[in-house]
KEDO-681849 format. One record per atom (N, C-alpha, C, CB): x, y negated, z negated. Coordinates in steps of 0.02 Angstrom, whole numbers, plus 50000, padded with zeros to 5 digits. Glycine has a CB too. Layout:
REM KEDO-681849
XYZ;...
***
This chain:
REM KEDO-681849
497904802250827;498424807350835;498724806950905;498144814450822;499384806950909;499714806650974;499644813251011;500464804750967;499794813051076;499764819251116;500244824451088;499914817751190;500834822051067;501324826751040;501074829950976;501994823151026;500764825850933;500494828450870;499924833450883;500254822750826;499494831850932;498954836450949;499224843150972;498504833451002;499754842851014;500044849051039;500334853150981;500594847551091;500674849650934;500974853150877;500434856450834;501384848250835;499864853250828;499324855950786;499004862050817;498804850650774;499114863250880;498804868950914;499304874450930;498454866750977;499914873950902;500424878950914;500694881550848;500994875950957;500924887650849;501244890350789;501864886350772;501424897850799;501944884850709;502524881150686;502924885550639;502324874550650;503584885650650;504034889750609;504364885250556;504564893250653;504364887550493;504634883550438;505194887450403;504074881650389;505604890850440;506154894650410;506694895750462;505904901350380;507284896950439;507824898950484;507724906250503;508524897750451;507874907750566;507814914650590;508504917850589;507494914850662;508584923650558;509224927050563;509394928050637;509204933950526;510004926250657;510184926150728;510034932650765;510914924550734;510174938550735;510024944750772;509284945950784;510314950650736;508854942250748;508134943250751;507784938150795;507834943050683;508154933250822;507844927650857;507414929850916;508374922850880;507634935150951;507264937351010;506564939650993;507644942851045;506454941750930;505794944150911;505264938650914;505824946950840;505484932450905;505024926850907;505064923250975;505174921850849;505084927251027;505084924551095;504434920851109;505194930151147;504434916851161;503824913051179;503244917851192;503954908751240;503384923451225;502854928151241;502574931451178;503104933451291;503034933451134;502814936651072;502414931951028;503414939351033;502644925751023;502304920850981;501624918951011;502734914650972;501584919051077;500944917651109;500434923151091;501024917251186;500664929351089;500224934851070;500004934150997;500574941551080;500484932750953;500314931950882;499824926050873;500944930850840;499944920650908;499494914850903;498804916650927;499774908850943;498754920450980;498094922451005;497734926650952;498164926451070;498094931250919;497794935150866;497534930750810;498294940250838;497944925850791;497754921350737;497134917250755;498334916550719;497134914450815;496564910350836;495924914450841;496704907050904;495984920550865;495394924550878;495134928150815;495544929650931;495584930150770;495384934550715;495484931850645;495744940950721;495904926750637;496004924350568;495374921150539;496564919250567;494944917750577;494324915250547;493894920850516;493914911550599;493874926650549;493494932250521;493834934850459;493424937850573;494484935350460;494854937450400;494714932750342;495614937550414;494714926250355;494584921450302;493874922150274;494694914250328;493404923350318;492704924250296;492634930550254;492234924550357;492994935850273;492954942050235;493284941350166;493294947750274;493824937550162;494114936150096;493634932150053;494784932350104;493274927550083;492764923750045;492214928350020;492464918150089;492024933250060;491514938050038;491774942349980;491304942550097;492424943849980;492704947449923;492594943449858;493464948649934;492704936949862;492634932749802;491914932649778;492864925649817;491444932449825;490734932549807;490554939149773;490284931449869;490804944549801;490644951049771;490964951749702;490894956749817;491554949049694;491874949449628;491464945749575;492584946549631;491174940049594;490744936449547;490134940649528;490524929749577;489884944349576;489314948649562;489504954249513;489034951649627;490094957249524;490334962449478;490454959549409;490964965749505;490734953549407;490864950249342;490204949149304;491214943549352;489674947949341;489014946649311;488654953049291;488584942749358;488944958849306;488644965149283;488384969649338;488094963649238;488454967749401;488234972049456;488654978349458;488274968349524;488354983849482;488714990149488;488904991549560;488294995849460;489174997449572;489354999749639;488925005749657;490105001449643;488735006049721;488335011649745;488455012349819;487585010749728;488245017949847;488285018949919;487765014449953;488155026449936;487935012050012;487525007050046;486895010150076;487935003650101;486335006950063;485705009450090;485655008450166;485115006050057;485915002850191;485815001250261;486305004950308;485874993950272;486765008850280;487215012850323;487115020350311;487945010950310;486545022050283;486405029150269;486435033350333;485715029850236;486205030550389;486205034350452;486915036050473;485865030250507;487395031750459;488095033250476;488345039050433;488545027050467;488195038750369;488425044150323;488105050850341;488255042350251;487495050750364;487145056950379;487205059050452;486415056250361;487485054750494;487545056250566;488065061550581;487705050050603;488015064250642;488465069450665;488955066350715;488075075450697;489515064150692;490025060950734;490715062550706;489905053350738;491215061750748;491905062950727;492365057550754;492145069950750;492955056950724;493445052250750;493745055150814;494005050850697;494115050850850;494425052950913;494935058550900;494765046950948;495105062150953;495575067650948;496245065050920;495685070951016;496545069050875;497165067150842;497765068350889;497255071050776;498225063550895;498835064550936;499255070350910;499255058150937;499605073650955;499985079550937;500515078450884;500315082250998;500845072550884;501375071450835;501105069150767;501855066250861;500445069250759;500145067850694;499735073750667;499695061750698;499795079550700;499395085350680;499675088950619;499335090150737;500315087950606;500625090950547;500955085350507;501145096450567;500635083550452;500875077950410;500965080350338;500365072050413;501185086450330;501175089550263;501605085750212;501415096650268;502135082650234;502525078450187;502715071950222;503165082250163;502525066450191;502695059850216;503125056250164;502055055750233;503625052650187;504035048650143;503905041350158;504795050350150;503915037250107;503765030150115;504325026050085;503095028350084;504395019950108;504885015350081;504905009050121;505575018550078;505265003950096;505284997450130;505604997850199;505664992550088;505374993450243;505644993250312;506314989650310;505144989650360;506814993150285;507494990650281;507944995750316;507724989450207;508494993550349;508874998050393;509095004650360;509484994550417;509405004350302;509645010550270;509065015150254;510035008850206;508525012350226;507945016450209;507635019650271;507425012250174;507575015850325;507275018450386;507685024250413;507215012850439;508345023450415;508775028750441;508715035050398;509505026450444;508795034150332;508765040050288;508085043450290;508925037950216;507555039450295;506885042450295;506735046050361;506355037050284;506925043050417;506805046450481;507225052750488;506975041650539;507805052850455;508235058750456;508075063850402;508955056650449;507595062450359;507525065950295;507245073050299;507085062050251;506935074750354;506585081150358;505845080750343;506895085950311;505615074850323;504895073750315;504565073750383;504745067150277;503925075150385;503555075050448;503415067950472;502895078850441;503305063350424;503115056450440;503505051750394;502345055350432;503695046050420;503955040650378;503515034550386;504695038850397;503265031950330;502885025750331;503365020050313;502285025950282;503535015950362;503955010150351;503525004450325;504325007950417;503695002150266;503254997650229;503454990350236;503234999650156;503004986350260;503084979050260;502644975850207;502904976150329;502374980050161;501914977550110;502174978650040;501234980850117;501904983450002;502014983749930;502734984949909;501594989149902;503144988349949;503824989649928;504334985049961;504004996849944;504094979849996;504544975050027;504404968149999;504464975050104;504914965049968;504834958149945;504864953650006;505394956249892;504324949850022;504254946750088;504604940050096;503534945950103;505254939750082;505624933950105;505594934050181;506374933950079;505654928250213;505604928250286;506174932150317;505604921050312;506764931850287;507324935750312;507174943150309;507964934250272;506884945550252;506714952650246;506194954750297;506454954150176;505694950450308;505164952050357;505464952750427;504614946650357;505894947950445;506174948150513;506684953750520;506504941350529;507094954950470;507564960450474;507204967150476;508044960350414;506634967650443;506234973650447;505974974950517;505654973350399;505734969650550;505494970350619;506074972150666;505164963750642;506664969250655;507244970850698;507454978150688;507844966150681;507444980450626;507624987450612;507124992250645;507664988650536;506484990550642;505974994750674;506074994750750;505264992250656;506214988950779;506344988450851;506914993150871;506514981150871;507454992950833;508024997250849;507875004650836;508634995150807;507495006050783;507325012950768;506895016050823;506975013450701;506415012250848;505985014750901;506395016750962;505465009350921;506945013250974;507375014651032;507955019351016;507655008151059;507955022050955;508465026850936;509155024150926;508495032150986;509225017550916;509895014650911;510025011050845;509985009650968;509605012250795;509705009050730;510315011950696;509075009850686;510755007550672;511345009550634;511445004550577;511985009850679;511815006750526;511915002450467;512565004350434;511315003150417;512934999350411;513545000450373;513474997050305;514174997650411;513565000850252;513484998250184;514074993950166;513395003950134;514004990350109;514554986150085;515164990350068;514334982250023;515044996750052;515605001250036;515935004150098;515375006849991;515645002450156;515935004950219;515645011550243;516655005650211;515105013950213;514795020150235;514345018750294;514405023350178;514405022850346;514015021950407;513395026450407;514445023450468;512835023550430;512215027250435;511965026650507;511675024450385;511725032150535;511455032150603;510895037250609;512025033650655;510465036350658;509905040850668;510145047450698;509385037750713;509885052850670;509965059450700;509455059850756;509875065250647;509685060550817;509225060150874;508745066150877;509615059750939;508875071350838;508445077250837;508005077250775;508875083750840;507405079250782;506945080550726;506835074450681;507225086150684;506745068750712;506575062850673;505855063150650;506695056350714;505725060350592;505035059850568;504635055150614;505015057250494;503985056350619;503555051850656;503485045250618;502855055050668;503535039750654;503545033150623;502835030150619;504005028450661;502655027950559;502045024050548;502235017650511;501505028250508;501935012150529;502105005650500;501515003050459;502305000550555;501665000450399;501144997350358;501224989850357;501155000250286;500774986050388;500794978750384;500524976550316;500384975550440;500594970150302;500334967350240;499574967650238;500584960150231;499304967450177;498574967350168;498284960650190;498394968750096;497624960650198;497284954550223;497394948550178;496544955950230;497504949550114;497534943950066;498194940250068;497424946449997;498714943150099;499384940250094;499534935450151;499914945750092;499724929350137;499884924550190;500624925050210;499734917350167;500774922250268;501474921150289;501584913650293;501634924750358;501864910850241;501914903550235;502454900550280;502054901650164;502884904750308;503414902050351;503184900850423;504004906850351;502574903050439;502294901650505;501584899150495;502294908150551;501444893250523;500784890250515;500474888550583;500834883850472;499824887850582;499454885450640;499014879750616;499034891150675;499134873750642;498764867950618;498874866550545;498034868750631;499464868350520;499634867250450;499414872750403;499334860850428;499044877750428;498804883150386;499234889350395;498064884750403;499464892450340;499854898650347;499454904050382;500084901050278;499794907850423;499454913250457;499424919350412;499804914950524;498994924050428;498954930350390;499574934450402;498324934350410;499884936750347;500474940950354;500334947150395;500734942850287;499724949950389;499544955950425;499574954850501;498854958350405;499344949050523;499344947750595;500044946850623;498924941450610;500494943950583;501184943450605;501514950350607;501584938850559;501434954250553;501744960850550;501504965350606;501604964150483;500844965850614;500564969950667;500754967250735;499804970350660;500674960750744;500774957750810;501474958650836;500614950450807;501974957250795;502664957950819;502844965250833;503154955050767;502654969750787;502814976750798;502464979450861;502614981050737;501824978050868;501454980650925;501714977650991;500704979150918;501824971150992;502034967851054;502704970651078;502094960351044;503164971551033;503834973651053;503924981151063;504334971251003;503474985151034;503614992251031;503084996851061;503714994150962;502484994451074;501944998951096;502135002551161;501294994951106;502354998851211;502525001951275;503115006751269;502664996651328;503595004851228;504175009251217;503955015651183;504715005751175;503505015151136;503255021151103;502895025751152;502785019351045;502515022851197;502165026851247;502665030551291;501715022451290;503195027151314;503695030451357;504035036251321;504215025451382;504035036051255;504355041351216;503865046651193;504715038251156;503265046451221;502775051651209;502405051151143;503105058151211;502375045151116;502025044251053;501575038051058;502525043650994;501425034851003;500995028951005;501185024050950;500265030950998;500805018750945;500905013650893;500465015550834;500745006350919;500765018050782;500405020850725;500465016250664;500655027950709;499905015550628;499885010850572;499535014050512;499535004350592;499765011850453;499395012850390;499075006050373;499855015450332;498435006050357;498074999850342;497934999550267;497404999450383;498214994450232;498154994250159;497574989850135;498784991750130;497344991650076;496914987450034;496264985050067;497294981450013;495994989050114;495334987450140;494824988450085;495164991750203;494344983950081;493834984350029;493154986750054;493754977649996;493054986750120;492404988750147;492464990050222;491864983350133;491914992250252;491944994050323;491964987950369;491334998350341;491754982150344;491814976150385;492544974350397;491444970250352;492954975350346;493664974050354;493984979150400;494004974150286;493734985350400;493964990350448;493764988450519;493694997250430;493154985850527;492914983750593;493354978150621;492184981450589;493604973750578;494044968550602;494684971550632;494224963750544;494964976550598;495554979750627;495384983250693;495834984850577;494804986450697;494604989650760;494564984650816;493934993350752;494284978750802;494234973550853;494934971050874;493814967550827;495384970350825;496064968250840;496414973550883;496454967150775;496324979850866;496644985150905;496404985150977;496504991950873;495744984750987;495464984851055;495724978951096;494694984851053;495714973051066;495954967151101;496694967751118;495844960851058;497094970251071;497814970651081;498004975551135;498164972551016;497654981151138;497784986051192;497624982951260;497374992451181;497074979351264;496904976051328;497414970651344;496194972951324;497644966951295;498114961451305;498764964051336;498264957851238;499014969651311;499644972451337;499534977251395;500014975951282;498904978951409;498764983551463;498994990651450;499094981051525;498914992851387;499084999751370;498445003751361;499514999951305;498495010351366;497885014551362;497535013851295;498065021751374;496875014651297;496475014651236;496715020251190;495735015451253;496715018951125;496935023551073;497685024751074;496575030151081;498065020151107;498785020051096;498905018751022;499135014551140;498495014550993;498525013150921;498135018450883;498245006050905;498445021050831;498085025550786;498225023350714;498305033050797;497715023950672;497765021150605;497535026050552;497365014750600;497895025950496;497685029350435;497525023950384;498245034350409;496955024450353;496735019250305;496875021650234;495975017750314;497205017350197;497305018650126;496675016850087;497925014750099;496375021850055;495805020450012;496075019049942;495285026550011;496225012649930;496555010649869;496185005049833;497265008449884;495565004049852;495124999349817;494465003049803;494994992749859;494225002649742;493665006849722;493045005449764;493515005649648;492944999249787;492354997849828;492375001749894;492304990349842;492975002949921;493035006449984;492825013749979;493745006050010;492865016649919;492675023649910;491945024749925;492825025849838;491535019649915;490825020249929;490665019250003;490435015049887;491175017850044;491075016550115;491565020350159;491135009050128;491785026250137;492295029750175;492035032150243;492555035650136;491415034750245;491125036550310;491095030450356;490415039650301;490865024950328;490785018850368;491455016150393;490425013550327;491975016750352;492645014450373;492895018650430;493135014750314;492825025250425;493035029650480;492615028350543;492975037050459;491975027050534;491545025750591;491745019350626;490815025450570;491895014150588;492095007750618;492735008450658;492195002350564;493175013050636;493825014050669;493845020650708;494375013950617;493275023350726;493255030150751;493665031250815;492545032050765;493785026050855;494205026750914;494945026650896;494065021250965;495105024850835;495805023950815;495995027850752;495935016650803;495515029550710;495665032550645;495915039750652;495055032350600;496425041350614;496645048350609;496555050950538;497375048950630;496415046650490;496315049150423;496275043750371;496865053850406;496175046050309;496175041750250;496695044450201;495465041550218;496935040050158;497455041950110;497235039850040;498125038750128;497365044249991;497225042549921;497785038149894;497155049149878;497705031649901;498195026949874;498075026049799;498165020149909;498285030949760;498055031749691;498255025849646;498335038049662;498855023149654;499085018049607;498705011549617;499845016849615;498655009349679;498235003449692;497515004749673;498285001449766;497285010949680;496595012549663;496465011549589;496435019849684;496935013949547;496865012849475;496865005449459;497435016449437;497335001849490;497364994549481;496704991249502;497944991549520;496434993449559;495814990349583;495234991449536;495644993049652;495224997149502;494694998549455;494714993649396;494735005749429;495324992349372;495404987349319;495194980449346;496134987149293;495444978849405;495324972149434;494574970949445;495704971349500;494244975649476;493534974549493;493094974049431;493284980149538;493294977549377;492884977549317;493244974349258;492674984649298;493694969649273;494094966649220;493674962749170;494614962049251;493084960649190;492664956549146;492304960649093;492164952649187;492354967249096;491934971449053;492354975849007;491484975749097;492214975448943;492604979048893;492514986648897;492414976748824;491954988848925;491834996148929;492234999448985;491094997448939;492644995649021;493064998449073;493804998449053;492974994649139;493944998248988;494624998548965;494935005448980;494664997048890;495555005349003;495915011549015;496445012548962;496235011549085;496625018848947;497165020148900;497845019248933;497105027348871;498385021448899;499055021148928;499035023549000;499545025448887;499405020149044;499365021949114;499625029049127;499765017049157;500065031749085;500305038549094;499755043649082;500885039949047;499225041549047;498665046149034;498145046049090;498325044248968;498205041449137;497705040849191;497965044849250;497585033249211;497825051349248;498075055949299;497525057649349;498345062349267;497715061049403;497235062749455;496725067949434;497595065149516;496815071049376;496315075849352;495785072549308;496655081349312;495855066049293;495325062549257;494715062049302;495565055449233;494115061849272;493495062649312;493435057849371;492915061749268;493565051349361;493435046749416;493935047449473;493445039549391;494555049449457;495055050449509;494955057149545;495755049949480;494755062249509;494605068649540;494015067949588;494445074049486;493495064349567;492915063249610;493115059549673;492375059449572;493525054449665;493755050349722;494155054649772;494185044549698;494595058749745;495015062849789;494605068049826;495565066249748;494165071549791;493775076749823;493275073949873;493415080949770;492985068149857;492525064949904;492895062849967;492175058949872;493505060449959;493905058450017;494055064450062;494565055149995;494235070050032;494365076150071;493745078350108;494615081850025;493185078650073;492555080750105;492365076050163;491985080850053;492425069550151;492245064650202;492685065350264;492305057550174;493335065550253;493805065950310;493705072350351;494525065650285;493665077950318;493625084250355;492955084950392;493715090150307;492435082150365;491805082150401;491855078250466;491245079150357;492285073250467;492365068850526;492965070750569;492425061650505;493295076350554;493865078450594;494495074450580;493705077950666;494515070950524;495075066650507;495495069850452;494815059750484;496095067150443;496555069550393;496395066450325;497275068050413;496485070550273;496405068150204;497085068550170;495865072450164;497435062950169;498115062850143;498135061850068;498525057450178;498575065550035;498665064749964;499085058649949;498995070949934;499185057349885;499505051149865;500225051949842;499125047949810;500495046749816;501185046349796;501285048749725;501445039249803;501755053349716;502005054849649;502585050149637;502215062249642;502555046349582;503055041149570;503705043949541;502765035949523;503725050349524;504335053249496;504895053349548;504205060349470;505505052449524;506095052749566;506625057149532;506385045549580;507105059749571;507635063749539;508005059749486;508125066249592;508205063149433;508555059949377;509285062349378;508215061649308;509735057649387;510455059449390;510725060649320;510845053749425;511165065449315;511555066749254;511125068649194;511965060749237;510535071449207;510105073749152;509685079449180;509655067949123;509955085549175;509635091249206;508945092649178;510075097349198;508865091849112;508205093149082;507685088249107;508255092749005;507865081749109;507405076649134;507265077649208;507675069549122;507775079749245;507685080849316;507205086649329;508355082249350;507275092049292;506835097749301;506115095949280;507075103749260;506055091849229;505385089649208;505055085649264;505415085449143;505445081249296;505175077149351;504975081649410;505695071949374;505395086449427;505245090849483;504635095149468;505845095449499;504565097349406;503985101349387;503345097249393;504055104149316;503375090849373;502795086449378;502595085349451;502925079749343;503095084349494;502955083449565;502655089749594;503595081449604;502945095549576;502695101949602;501965103049583;503135107749576;501795101749520;501105102649498;500635097949533;501055101649422;500855091749544;500445086749578;500295088949650;500785079849577;500805091349684;500725093449754;500325099949760;501405094249787;500395104349710;499985110349711;499245108649702;500205115149655;499105103849660;498405101449653;498145098849719;498355096049598;498535094449751;498305091549814;498185096749867;498805086449839;498655101349876;498585106449928;497995111049913;499235110549935;497905112949850;497355117549833;496675114149838;497455120349763;496645107649827;496005104049835;495815103149908;496055097349800;496305103149953;496135102450024;496475096850060;495415101650031;496945093350028;497305088050063;497725090950120;497745084150014;497835087050171;498215089250230;498945087250226;497905086350293;499145083850175;499835081750166;499885077250107;500095078350229;500495074950093;500615071150033;501185066150044;500775075749974;501275061749995;501805056749996;502345058349944;501515049749985;502965056649961;503495056349911;503875049749921;503985062549918;504215047549867;504575041149870;505325042049876;504415037149809;505565048249873;506285049449872;506445055649914;506555050249799;506965055449956;507135061249998;507255067649958;507745059750039;507505066849896;507645072649856;507025076649837;507995070649794;506435073749844;505815077149827;505475080449887;505345072349794;505745079249946;505445082250006;505445089850003;505825079950069;506005093149984;505975100549981;505455103149932;506655103149961;505355099649876;504855101849827;504165101649857;504895097549763;503985095849886;503325095049916;503235099549977;503215087749937;503765100350017;503715104550077;503605111850058;504345103850119;503945114150007;503845121149986;503135122449965;504325122849929;502835117649927;502155118449904;501665118749962;501965112749856;501725114050009;501245113950064;501375119650114;501275107250101;501985121750123;502125127550165;501805133850135;502875128550174;501835134350069;501565140250034;500805140150033;501845140549963;500505134450019;499785134050009;499405131850071;499625129449953;499755129250121;499435127050183;499865129550243;499355119250184;499805135850261;500225138550315;500065135850384;500165145950316;499465132950392;499275129950456;499505122650457;498515130450468;499535119350516;499775112450519;499375107650476;499755110050590;498735109050466;498315105050421;497755109450399;498045098450457;497305106950358;496745111050335;496085107250341;496845113350263;496015104150400;495385100550412;494785105150413;495425096750477;494915111650420;494365116450419;494075117550349;494595123050448;494425115050298;494185115750229;493695110050216;494785115550177;493055111350222;492545106150222;492335103850153;491945108550260;492475107750102;492295106050033;491555104150027;492725100250008;491125108050059;490405106550060;490095106949991;490055111250107;490435110349945;490155111049877;490235104749836;490485116749842;490635100049859;490765093949820;490145089549819;491365089949851;489965087449759;489405082849750;489645077149705;488775086549718;489715071349733;489975065649696;489455060149695;490645063149726;489275057849636;488795052449628;489175045849617;488315053849570;488795040349621;489095033849606;489355033749535;488575028249617;488985036849489;489195036949419;489855040749410;488655040149375;489945046049449;490575049949444;491185045649461;490545056049490;491095041149508;491655037149531;491865031649482;491485034049598;491455030449432;491635025449381;491635028449311;491145019549383;491715035049308;491745038549243;492475038449219;491485046049250;492655033149185;493355031949167;493555035949105;493475024549155;494205037649101;494435041649044;494495037548981;495105044849060;494405040748924;494525037648860;495205040048834;493955039348809;495495036148789;496135038048761;496455032248724;496595040548815;497045033648697;497385028848655;497815024148696;497795032248603;497905018148669;498435013748691;498975014048637;498175006248702;499565016348655;500095017148607;500585011348611;500465023848619;500985010548559;501505005348562;501995006748619;501875004948495;502165013148629;502615014848683;502325012948751;502785022348681;501665014248759;501335012448822;501305005048832;500645015348823;501175001248779;501154993948783;501834991248800;500904990948716;502354993648767;503034991348781;503244993148852;503524994248730;503064999048874;503245001048942;502924996448994;503025008348955;502294994848985;501954990249032;502304983449033;501224989449013;502494981048974;502824974548970;503504974749006;502914972348897;503904979848990;504564980249020;504534981249095;504954985948988;504094985749118;504024986949190;503814980549226;503514992549204;503334976849197;503104970649229;503664965649236;502524967649189;504054964849182;504604959949184;505144962149233;504904959049113;505344968449228;505894970849271;505694970849344;506124977749250;505074972949359;504864973049428;504824965949456;504184976549436;504534961349418;504474954549441;505164951449454;504084950349390;505634952749409;506314950049418;506634952649482;506754951749358;506544959049495;506814961949557;506464959049618;506744969549556;505814958349614;505424955849671;505634948849690;504674956049655;505764944749638;505964937849650;506654937249682;505954933949585;507044942649679;507694942549711;507714946749774;508224945049662;507114948449800;507074951749865;507044959249864;507644949749904;506924962349806;506884969549802;506194971649779;507434972449754;505814974749824;505124976449808;504994983649789;504694974849864;505524987649782;505464994749766;506004996349715;505514999249830;505824997749652;506304997849597;506235004249555;506224991649553;506765008149547;506735013949501;506795011549428;507295019049517;506295013049388;506285011049318;506035016949276;505825004749307;506415018649224;506215024049179;506045030549216;505615021949136;506455032049266;506395038249306;505765038549349;506415044149260;505475032749363;504905032249408;505065026949460;504245030549369;504785027749520;504855022649572;504275017849566;504885025849643;504435011649551;503915006549542;503895002049604;504045002349478;503295000849629;503204995749681;502654991049657;503024998949750;502404986749701;501914981849680;501284985149650;501714977449738;501094990849677;500484994149654;500544996449581;500315000149698;501094999749564;501175002149496;501294996349447;501755007149491;501654991249470;501744985249428;501084981749416;502244980449461;500634981949466;499974978949457;499584982349401;499574979249523;499634989049397;499294992549343;499564990049276;499395000149349;500224989649270;500534987649207;500294980749184;501294987749214;500334975849229;500164968949207;499404968149198;500424963749257;499004971649238;498274970849231;498024974349168;497914973749293;498344979849149;498154982949085;498324978249027;498514989649076;498884974849031;499054970148978;498514964848970;499744966848992;498284962049026;497754957049024;497114960048994;497604954249095;496944966049018;496334969348995;496354970648920;496254975949033;496904973148896;496954974748824;496924968448781;497594978648809;497264963148802;497264956948764;496584953648762;497784952048793;496254953248820;495644949348825;495014953148802;495544946948896;495084959648792;494504963348767;494634966248698;494334968948815;495154963648665;495274965548595;495424972848584;494684963748556;495794975848629;495994982848619;496464983448559;496334985748683;496484989348531;496934990548474;497404996248491;496524992148411;497984996148460;498455001648467;498205007648427;499164999548443;498495013348441;498285019448407;498385018948331;498675025348433;498855014648309;498965013748238;498515008448207;499685012148225;498055005548247;497575000748221;497744993448232;497495001848150;498344991848253;498534984848264;498164982048325;499294984248274;497934975948319;497604972648376;498124970648428;497204966348352;497944971448491;498384969348546;498204962148562;498314974048610;498604957648538;498484950448547;499014947448592;498474946848479;498884941348614;499394937848654;500034937048614;499124930848675;499964936048548;500554935248506;500964941648503;500344933148435;500624947348498;500984953748495;501334955148562;500494959548478;500984953848617;501294954948683;501894950348691;500784953648739;501834944148670;502404939448674;502994941848632;502184932348651;502844944248572;503374946948528;503724952848561;503084949048460;503334957648587;503634963448619;504014961448682;503094968648635;503764956448718;504104954148778;504804951648761;503704948648814;504864947848706;505514945348685;505974951248667;505444940548625;505704956148633;506104961948612;506304966148672;505714966248562;505864967048720;506044970948780;506534967048823;505404972648821;506464960548826;506924956348864;507634956948837;506694948948864;507694957448771;508344957848739;508714964348758;508274957348664;508344969348781;508654975748799;508934975648870;508144981348793;508774970448909;508964970248979;509614966448988;508414966949021;510004968449037;510624965149052;510704964449127;511224968949022;511144960149148;511254958949219;511074951949238;510844963849260;511094950649303;511024943849328;510344942449359;511564942349378;509874946849349;509204945649376;508844940349334;508794952149377;508354936849364;507994931549328;507464934249280;507664926749377;507694938049229;507224941249183;506824936149143;507604945949135;507154930649124;506794925549087;506224922549126;507264920149065;506354920849189;505824918149232;505274923249242;506114915949299;505474929549251;504974934749260;504544935649198;505314941449277;504854935449139;504474935949077;503954930349072;504934935749016;504164924249089;503704918649085;503114919449132;504074912049100;503254922049193;502714923049241;502244928449218;503004924749310;502514933949191;502094939349167;501654937149109;502524945349146;501954933649061;501564931349003;501014926549024;502014928048952;501154922349073;500634917849097;500054921749127;500924912949149;500204926849167;499684931049196;499274934549143;499984936149244;499604936549089;499264940349037;498844935948991;499774944248995;499104930048974;498784925948923;498214921748951;499294921348891;498274919349012;497754914849038;497084918449044;497954911949106;496544914549036;495874917549036;495674920349104;495364912449014;495894917049157;495714919349224;496144925349243;495804913649275;495824930649267;496184936449292;496414934949363;495744942949290;497064935149375;497344933749441;497284940049484;498084931349436;497004939349544;496824945049585;497424949349604;496474942749647;497974946349624;498574949949643;499184946349613;498644950549720;499614949949578;500214946749552;500674944349607;500594951549505;500634947549667;501074945549722;500894938749751;501034950749777;500304936149736;500134929449761;500514923949724;499374928249754;500484923549658;500914918549625;501654920149632;500734918049551;501824926549634;502524928449643;502784926249711;502624936049634;502354926649762;502554924449829;502684916949830;502014926349880;502264913149795;502374905949792;503044904349760;501804902549753;503214908149708;503874907249676;504434909449722;503914911049609;504314914749760;504824917449805;504984912449861;504584924049835;504464909749892;504584905249949;504754898249925;503974904949995;504564896649862;504714890049837;505444889149818;504284888649777;
***
């Protein structure tokens, strides 16, 4: 190998064009920081992903889930997370959406207490989208983000009463193929975190706040410890005060529910709370137990937060967080306002209202919405039922949740309507994702990667375990293929629905359960 080749193998390599307005983000200094993160922490990330695979084989072979014996002292110990920053003490309504200029402006101006700018499930990760998202966040942090639509409408930040900004990087499993080190794609999470933190941490401090993150899809406390190590190193690297970084962890994988105390303990200098990521959580339950017929779920509309395993998960999360002085955030209601149909719109609002009343009465400190039009509904509920900034004083000491409670899945029917809905949602979402749109309103619900994952994983589950429809028909690959053709015929427009159908059917029919649909979809996206 020549000296030039050796040097190239030890430096980050870019394999994409950079949108000109975003070029400064990949400065030599910023890339040096990202490369340091990759060199220091990606080997651990890779090892943890390998451990996930080993554990999955154990679950496939019939192993169960239980609370860890060797961390009992942490669960029983008397400790709390670090003091919560002032601008995170009232999080009663949070809005989420992709890190795109128009969304960021509307969300920060929306009247919500917090906006989670998403670089993960609701953002289709073309390199242009990733870089434009970082540029929009850079401008938003400095109060200068503006946007003009194709119709000529201008959007700008209201300098007063902006929501507190939190950023969600990609999960540990997602690569960034446009940047490699030694020919290996770097972790998308390290790029997302690294660029945002490097460019914005000091600016956030000067504005009286901090660098706040939502951490997705952690499966255990070891993965949380990796983030804690990254945070500590990064603060030292930039010379910013300890706990400039604060993190809320999404509990959206069923294995993580058995380690919530341990996750908070690993991140105790940085953690401000946990969130009930309900949609990914349902998907994870199917995924982790996909090999077993006794874990079949009914229509996804029947899997609500009042079903035993989801109620247990939510109440245990509240109890755990409040015992540790942390926030217990509620989850996303997927309903959105319905235009030109007052009856359907009122039904959607009533469903959101009931969902938020449940969360507030159980003890959650806040909740998520996907659309600005639902902020007043959620805000009214939490203002009425939670007059204080939060309710961490509600300890829920009466809650008793066993390992069996957390896997007590609901029984119910699989209907033709439910089967067709899963097929259509999977195809339509995949088609949108392949064209750069990761957040799609379908059938009066906001679908992102998490909800689409439920749809396609249920299809696999029903086909491979011989489920039957409520009318007695077997759910076979042939039936799914037939319905896919019929649902495809109902769609119009220029999206790649045919390609999406083929990808969905492949995921459903093949014997191997694919861990994340976004992995093969990403290969198609970048290819």
